[in-house]
N, C-alpha and C positions, 0 to 999 in steps of 0.2 A: 493194142490199146488196153485190152482187158487184163493182160499180163502186168502192165505197169500199175494198174489200180490195185491188183492183188499184192504187188510188191510194196506199194505205198501203205496199204492197210497192215501188212505184216510188220513193216518197220514202225509204224505208228503204234501198233499193238505192243511191240517189243519195248519201245520207249516208255509207254504208259506202264507196262509191267515193271520195268527197272525203277521208274520213279516211285511207284507204289511200294515196292519192296524197300527202297531206300527210306521213304517217309515212315513206313511202319517200323523199321528197325531203329530209326532215330527216336521216335516217341517211346518205343519199348525200352531202349537204353536209357533215355532221359528219366522215365518213371522208375526204372530199376535202380538207377543211381540215387535218385531222391529217397527211395525206400531204404537203400543201404546207408545213406548218410543219416537218416533218422533212427536207425537201429542203435541199440545201446552199445557203448564201448566199455564203460565201467558200470558195474552193478554193485549195490550194497544191500546186504540183508541184515535187518535188525532182528536179533534173536538167535536161537540155537540152530546152527546149520544141520547138525546130525538129526535133530528131531524133525525138521522140515523135510529132509531127504527121506527119512523113514516113512513119513506121512505120504509123500509123493510116490513112493515106491508101490503103494497099493492102488494107485489111480491109473486110469488109462491116459493116453497121450493128450486127448482133448480135455479131460478133467484136469490134468496138470496145467495146461495152458489157461484154463478158466481160473484155477486156483491162483496162478501167478498173476493174472490180470487183477484179481480181487486184492492180492497183496500189494500190487502197484497202487491200486485205488485207495487202499487204506494207509499207504505211506510206509508200509513195512519193508518194501523193496524200493530202492531209489536208483536212478540211473543217470548217466551222462551219455548223450548221444555221440556218434562218431563226428558229427559236425561241430558240436561243442568241444570235443576233444581236439579236433584240428585247430580250433580257435584258441587253444591254450588252457582249457580246463582239464588238467591232468591229475588233479587231486580231488577226489569225490568228497572227502571229508571236509575240505576247505569250502567246496562248492555248496555243501549242505550244512554249513556251520550254524546257520540260524535255526535249523531243525533240532528238535530234542532227540538226539540219537542215543539209543540205549547203550549200556556198558558192554553188552555182548553183541558183536556185529562181525560180519565177514564181507570183505571186498574182493571182487574178482574182475579181471580184465578179460573181456569176451574174445579179444583177438588171441591172447595167449591160450585161452581155453579151446578155441577153435583149432589152433596148431596142435595142442595136446590131443585133441579128439582125432585129428587126421593121422597122427603118428601112432596112435594106439592100434595095435594089430590084433590083440586077443579079443575075441567077440564078447566074452563075459565082462571084461574091463570096459569095453566100448559101450555096452549096454548100461553098465553102472554109471558111466559118465553121462549118458543120455537121460538117465532117470534122475539126475541131480537137479537141484533148484537153479543152478547156473545155466544149464542147457535151456530150460524154459524161460528164464529171465532174459537171456541174451537173444532169444528168438522173437521177442515182442517189440514191435516198433512203437515209438511214442506217438 
């Protein structure tokens, strides 16, 4: 009789374990997908790209992120999220046509940039790509 109770407890414990792992992975995947969909797909920098990149080069990674968040807040960097892109907003200039965009601007596609970053094999070139404004701008979720 005691052996049957042990078996029942083992089976119940296993079922609870499987259900908890399934539930945890479901919510993790759901939150991760929401985060990815809110990430920028297209980014636009108003101003000189080379000047900003040289300014970011002297900063640490955390300082770069803070600087980019400040530029987002000031409206110097504008973005279109992946979700907006999926709904048909594929032209960032048209999307922000009501904003007063300066004559000097740079537009980047974060997906293309990500592919370029993956394909770059030379460490120096990869570090240069990671030090640019695009890397910081594409990593910030709205």
